[in-house]
C-alpha positions as CSV (number, residue, x, y, z in Angstrom):
1,M,0.0,0.0,0.0
2,R,1.2,3.5,-0.8
3,E,1.7,5.8,2.2
4,D,0.9,9.0,0.4
5,T,-1.6,10.3,-2.1
6,G,1.0,12.0,-4.4
7,P,1.3,11.2,-8.1
8,H,2.3,7.7,-9.1
9,Q,5.9,7.6,-10.2
10,V,6.4,6.0,-13.7
11,A,9.7,5.4,-15.4
12,V,9.3,5.8,-19.2
13,I,11.7,4.0,-21.5
14,P,10.7,4.7,-25.1
15,G,13.5,2.7,-26.7
16,D,14.1,2.4,-30.4
17,G,12.1,2.5,-33.7
18,I,8.5,3.1,-33.2
19,G,8.8,2.8,-29.5
20,P,9.0,6.6,-28.9
21,E,6.0,7.2,-31.2
22,V,3.6,4.7,-29.6
23,I,4.7,5.6,-26.1
24,E,4.0,9.2,-26.7
25,A,0.5,8.3,-27.9
26,A,0.0,6.2,-24.7
27,L,1.3,9.1,-22.5
28,A,-1.2,11.5,-24.2
29,V,-4.0,9.1,-23.4
30,L,-2.8,8.6,-19.8
31,R,-2.6,12.3,-19.2
32,A,-6.1,12.8,-20.5
33,T,-7.5,10.5,-17.8
34,G,-6.6,13.0,-15.1
35,V,-5.0,10.3,-12.9
36,P,-2.1,11.8,-11.0
37,L,1.0,10.4,-12.8
38,E,4.5,11.7,-12.9
39,F,6.7,10.5,-15.8
40,Q,10.5,10.4,-15.8
41,R,12.1,9.5,-19.1
42,Y,15.2,7.3,-19.5
43,Q,17.2,6.0,-22.4
44,A,17.9,2.4,-23.5
45,G,18.3,0.3,-26.6
46,D,20.2,0.2,-29.9
47,E,20.6,3.9,-30.3
48,C,21.6,4.3,-26.7
49,L,24.3,1.7,-27.2
50,E,25.7,3.6,-30.1
51,K,25.8,6.9,-28.3
52,Q,26.7,5.9,-24.7
53,G,28.4,2.5,-25.2
54,T,25.8,0.7,-23.2
55,A,22.3,-0.4,-24.1
56,L,21.0,-0.1,-20.5
57,P,22.7,2.8,-18.7
58,P,23.0,2.6,-14.9
59,E,20.7,5.6,-14.4
60,T,18.0,3.9,-16.5
61,L,18.2,0.7,-14.4
62,A,18.2,2.8,-11.2
63,G,15.2,4.8,-12.4
64,A,13.3,1.7,-13.2
65,L,14.0,0.2,-9.8
66,A,13.0,3.4,-8.0
67,A,9.7,3.9,-9.9
68,E,6.3,2.4,-9.0
69,A,6.0,1.1,-12.6
70,V,7.8,1.2,-15.9
71,L,6.3,2.0,-19.3
72,F,8.5,0.5,-22.0
73,G,8.4,1.0,-25.8
74,A,10.5,-1.3,-27.9
75,V,14.1,-2.2,-28.7
76,G,15.8,-3.9,-31.6
77,K,19.0,-5.9,-31.5
78,T,19.7,-5.1,-27.8
79,A,16.5,-6.8,-26.5
80,A,18.5,-9.3,-24.5
81,E,20.6,-6.6,-22.9
82,V,17.7,-4.4,-22.2
83,I,14.3,-6.0,-21.7
84,L,15.4,-9.4,-20.5
85,R,17.8,-7.7,-18.0
86,L,15.1,-5.3,-16.8
87,R,12.7,-8.2,-16.2
88,R,15.4,-10.0,-14.3
89,E,16.6,-7.0,-12.3
90,L,13.0,-6.0,-11.4
91,N,12.2,-9.6,-10.5
92,T,9.1,-9.6,-12.6
93,F,8.3,-13.3,-12.6
94,V,5.0,-13.0,-14.5
95,N,4.6,-12.1,-18.1
96,L,0.9,-11.5,-18.6
97,R,-0.3,-11.3,-22.2
98,P,-4.0,-10.8,-22.7
99,T,-5.3,-11.3,-26.3
100,R,-8.7,-10.1,-27.5
101,A,-10.4,-9.2,-30.7
102,F,-11.7,-5.7,-31.4
103,P,-14.9,-4.9,-33.2
104,G,-14.1,-3.5,-36.6
105,V,-10.8,-5.3,-37.0
106,D,-10.6,-7.9,-39.8
107,C,-9.3,-11.0,-38.1
108,L,-9.7,-14.8,-37.9
109,Y,-11.6,-14.9,-34.6
110,P,-13.7,-11.8,-33.9
111,E,-15.0,-13.2,-30.6
112,L,-11.6,-14.4,-29.2
113,K,-10.5,-13.6,-25.7
114,L,-7.7,-15.4,-23.9
115,V,-4.8,-14.8,-21.6
116,I,-1.3,-16.2,-21.6
117,V,0.4,-16.3,-18.2
118,R,4.1,-16.9,-18.9
119,E,6.8,-17.7,-16.5
120,N,9.3,-14.9,-16.9
121,T,12.5,-15.7,-15.1
122,E,13.9,-19.1,-16.2
123,G,13.5,-21.7,-18.9
124,L,15.8,-21.3,-21.9
125,Y,15.8,-17.6,-21.4
126,S,18.0,-18.0,-18.3
127,G,20.9,-17.2,-20.7
128,L,23.0,-20.2,-19.8
129,E,24.6,-20.9,-23.2
130,D,28.1,-22.3,-23.7
131,E,30.2,-23.3,-26.7
132,I,31.7,-26.5,-25.3
133,T,33.8,-27.1,-28.3
134,P,34.1,-25.3,-31.7
135,G,30.9,-25.9,-33.6
136,V,29.0,-27.2,-30.6
137,V,26.8,-25.0,-28.4
138,T,24.6,-26.0,-25.5
139,A,21.8,-24.1,-23.8
140,T,20.6,-25.0,-20.3
141,R,16.9,-25.0,-19.6
142,V,16.2,-24.1,-16.0
143,I,12.8,-25.2,-14.5
144,T,12.4,-25.0,-10.7
145,Q,9.6,-26.1,-8.5
146,A,9.4,-22.7,-6.7
147,A,9.1,-20.7,-9.9
148,S,6.6,-23.1,-11.4
149,Q,4.4,-23.0,-8.3
150,R,4.6,-19.3,-8.1
151,I,3.5,-18.7,-11.7
152,A,0.8,-21.4,-11.4
153,R,-0.6,-19.7,-8.3
154,F,-0.7,-16.4,-10.2
155,A,-2.6,-18.0,-13.0
156,F,-5.3,-19.4,-10.8
157,E,-5.6,-16.3,-8.7
158,Y,-5.9,-14.2,-11.9
159,A,-8.6,-16.6,-13.1
160,L,-10.6,-16.1,-9.9
161,R,-10.3,-12.3,-9.9
162,N,-11.2,-11.9,-13.6
163,G,-14.0,-14.4,-14.1
164,F,-12.2,-17.1,-15.9
165,G,-13.2,-20.7,-15.3
166,Q,-10.3,-22.6,-16.8
167,V,-6.5,-22.8,-16.8
168,T,-4.5,-25.0,-19.2
169,A,-0.9,-25.9,-18.4
170,I,1.2,-26.0,-21.6
171,H,4.1,-28.4,-21.8
172,K,6.2,-30.9,-23.8
173,A,6.6,-33.4,-21.0
174,N,6.5,-36.3,-23.4
175,V,10.0,-35.3,-24.5
176,L,11.2,-32.9,-21.8
177,Q,10.3,-35.4,-19.1
178,K,12.2,-34.0,-16.2
179,S,11.9,-30.2,-16.8
180,D,8.3,-30.1,-18.0
181,G,7.5,-33.0,-15.8
182,L,8.4,-30.8,-12.8
183,F,6.5,-27.9,-14.2
184,L,3.3,-30.0,-14.5
185,R,3.7,-31.5,-11.0
186,A,3.9,-28.0,-9.6
187,A,0.9,-26.8,-11.6
188,R,-1.2,-29.9,-10.5
189,A,-0.4,-29.2,-6.9
190,V,-1.6,-25.6,-7.1
191,A,-4.6,-26.6,-9.2
192,A,-5.7,-28.9,-6.4
193,E,-6.2,-25.8,-4.2
194,Y,-8.6,-24.3,-6.7
195,P,-11.3,-26.9,-7.4
196,Q,-13.7,-24.2,-8.7
197,I,-11.3,-23.6,-11.7
198,E,-11.1,-26.3,-14.4
199,Y,-7.6,-27.5,-14.9
200,Q,-6.3,-29.2,-18.0
201,E,-3.0,-29.9,-19.7
202,A,-1.9,-29.7,-23.4
203,L,1.2,-30.3,-25.4
204,V,2.6,-27.1,-26.8
205,D,2.6,-28.4,-30.4
206,S,-1.0,-29.5,-30.1
207,T,-1.9,-26.2,-28.5
208,A,-0.4,-24.3,-31.5
209,M,-2.7,-26.3,-33.8
210,N,-5.8,-25.9,-31.7
211,L,-5.2,-22.2,-31.3
212,V,-5.6,-22.0,-35.0
213,L,-8.5,-24.5,-35.3
214,R,-10.5,-24.1,-32.1
215,P,-9.1,-21.3,-29.9
216,E,-12.4,-21.0,-28.0
217,R,-11.4,-24.2,-26.1
218,F,-8.8,-22.1,-24.1
219,Q,-9.2,-19.4,-21.5
220,I,-5.9,-19.0,-19.6
221,L,-2.7,-20.6,-20.9
222,L,-0.1,-21.3,-18.2
223,T,3.3,-21.7,-19.8
224,P,7.0,-21.9,-19.3
225,N,9.0,-19.0,-20.7
226,L,9.8,-19.9,-24.3
227,F,6.4,-21.6,-25.0
228,G,4.6,-18.5,-23.8
229,D,6.6,-16.2,-26.0
230,I,5.9,-18.2,-29.1
231,L,2.2,-18.9,-28.4
232,S,1.5,-15.3,-27.6
233,D,2.6,-14.2,-31.1
234,L,0.5,-16.9,-32.6
235,A,-2.5,-15.7,-30.6
236,A,-1.9,-12.2,-31.7
237,G,-2.2,-13.3,-35.3
238,L,-5.7,-14.7,-34.6
239,V,-7.0,-11.2,-33.6
240,G,-5.3,-9.0,-36.1
241,G,-1.6,-8.7,-35.2
242,L,1.0,-7.7,-32.6
243,G,-0.1,-4.1,-32.8
244,L,-3.2,-5.0,-30.7
245,C,-1.5,-6.8,-27.9
246,P,-0.1,-5.4,-24.7
247,S,1.8,-7.2,-21.9
248,A,2.7,-6.7,-18.3
249,N,5.7,-8.0,-16.4
250,L,4.7,-8.3,-12.8
251,G,6.6,-9.1,-9.6
252,D,6.0,-8.7,-5.9
253,K,7.4,-5.2,-5.9
254,H,7.8,-4.0,-9.5
255,A,5.8,-3.8,-12.7
256,L,6.8,-3.2,-16.3
257,F,4.4,-2.7,-19.2
258,E,5.4,-3.2,-22.8
259,P,3.7,-3.7,-26.2
260,V,4.3,-7.2,-27.5
261,H,5.4,-5.8,-30.9
262,G,9.0,-5.0,-31.8
263,S,10.7,-1.7,-32.9
264,A,9.6,-1.9,-36.6
265,P,12.5,0.2,-37.9
266,D,11.0,0.1,-41.4
267,I,8.2,2.4,-40.4
268,A,9.9,4.3,-37.5
269,G,9.7,8.1,-37.6
270,R,6.7,8.2,-40.0
271,N,4.0,8.6,-37.4
272,I,2.0,5.7,-38.9
273,A,2.6,3.0,-36.2
274,N,-0.4,1.5,-34.5
275,P,-0.5,2.7,-30.9
276,T,-3.2,0.3,-29.7
277,A,-0.9,-2.0,-27.8
278,A,0.9,0.9,-26.1
279,I,-2.4,2.5,-25.1
280,L,-3.6,-0.8,-23.7
281,C,-0.3,-1.0,-21.8
282,G,-1.3,2.3,-20.3
283,A,-4.7,0.8,-19.3
284,M,-2.9,-2.1,-17.7
285,L,-0.7,0.3,-15.8
286,L,-3.8,2.1,-14.5
287,R,-5.3,-1.2,-13.3
288,H,-2.0,-1.9,-11.5
289,F,-2.4,1.3,-9.7
290,G,-6.0,0.5,-8.7
291,E,-7.4,3.1,-11.1
292,L,-10.0,0.7,-12.5
293,A,-12.6,3.2,-13.7
294,S,-10.0,5.2,-15.6
295,A,-8.6,2.0,-17.2
296,E,-12.1,1.1,-18.3
297,R,-12.6,4.6,-19.8
298,V,-9.4,4.1,-21.9
299,E,-10.4,0.6,-23.0
300,R,-13.9,1.6,-24.0
301,A,-12.8,4.7,-25.9
302,L,-10.1,2.7,-27.7
303,E,-12.6,0.1,-28.7
304,Q,-15.1,2.7,-29.9
305,A,-12.5,4.5,-32.0
306,I,-11.4,1.3,-33.7
307,A,-14.9,0.2,-34.3
308,A,-15.7,3.6,-35.9
309,G,-12.7,3.3,-38.3
310,Q,-10.6,5.8,-36.4
311,G,-7.4,3.8,-36.5
312,T,-4.1,3.6,-38.4
313,T,-3.9,2.0,-41.8
314,D,-3.2,-1.5,-40.5
315,L,-6.5,-1.3,-38.7
316,G,-8.3,-0.2,-41.9
317,G,-8.3,3.5,-41.0
318,S,-6.3,6.5,-42.3
319,L,-5.2,8.2,-39.1
320,S,-1.6,8.8,-38.0
321,T,-0.3,7.5,-34.6
322,T,-0.9,10.9,-33.1
323,E,-4.3,11.3,-34.6
324,M,-5.4,7.9,-33.3
325,A,-4.4,8.8,-29.8
326,Q,-6.4,12.0,-30.1
327,A,-9.4,10.1,-31.4
328,V,-9.3,7.9,-28.3
329,I,-9.0,10.9,-26.1
330,G,-12.0,12.5,-27.8
331,R,-14.1,9.5,-26.9
332,M,-13.2,9.4,-23.2
333,P,-16.0,10.8,-21.0
């Protein structure tokens, strides 16, 4: 609980490519809510590496650690040095990726709504790679009972709080018998504590197929790190693309919000990038701060703008990034 009623402190890291453009759109919408927020900007990413010799300067990391939350744009080649390190340093063990279709967006599944709850600290993303001899590289996949139980508990608690009735643990235990076997045992132990939530398990390859054929069979996907990263991009394709999907990195103390999409250098600087994911990150940030009514205002206004054709060209509209943000603001009560 906060001890004061001053503005929430938010570290803003725009990053590279379209990151600064979509983050500026999100900031405009956040300011329009009237919620007391104080933004402090920091540098990180490819351009920062070129100029300062480091992709994640010490002052940026310190600012992220000192803030109540971080709003992050995108980075390019330095993603491992920046976003993976930020997640690790902030100890954000949850990567939460909600996926939903928007009225007015041409997509495969106009009614789809699902959430991927991805373990964020270990797996193959632990960074334990080694060239044991020339031409032979190994990567160590780390799965622990503690981290697996922690992410499973988050998934079931999230289901309870948000009206979901099902959690599916995603695995490849038929091949990765020890590591995914441990993940499943941890998930089953937690699931037994939540008899009101349906628990099921699915192989990751089967899940990929069924997400394309019958995505309505899933509600919350509980995944190890790499599987969640891949499946969340697949899920984004079902509703119209990465430009519509936000994510939250959550821990016991820190939170970092970032669009799922990358830096898209081919369209950077042209003010045509879709800011939907960044605006939705802003709504998730508001929810994190307990500003539920303001978050709902943002989400409703965004949905109405998209349905009315007030979007960027990839959404079937003709607005610029900045104009779309203003369209959303104009529909906020």
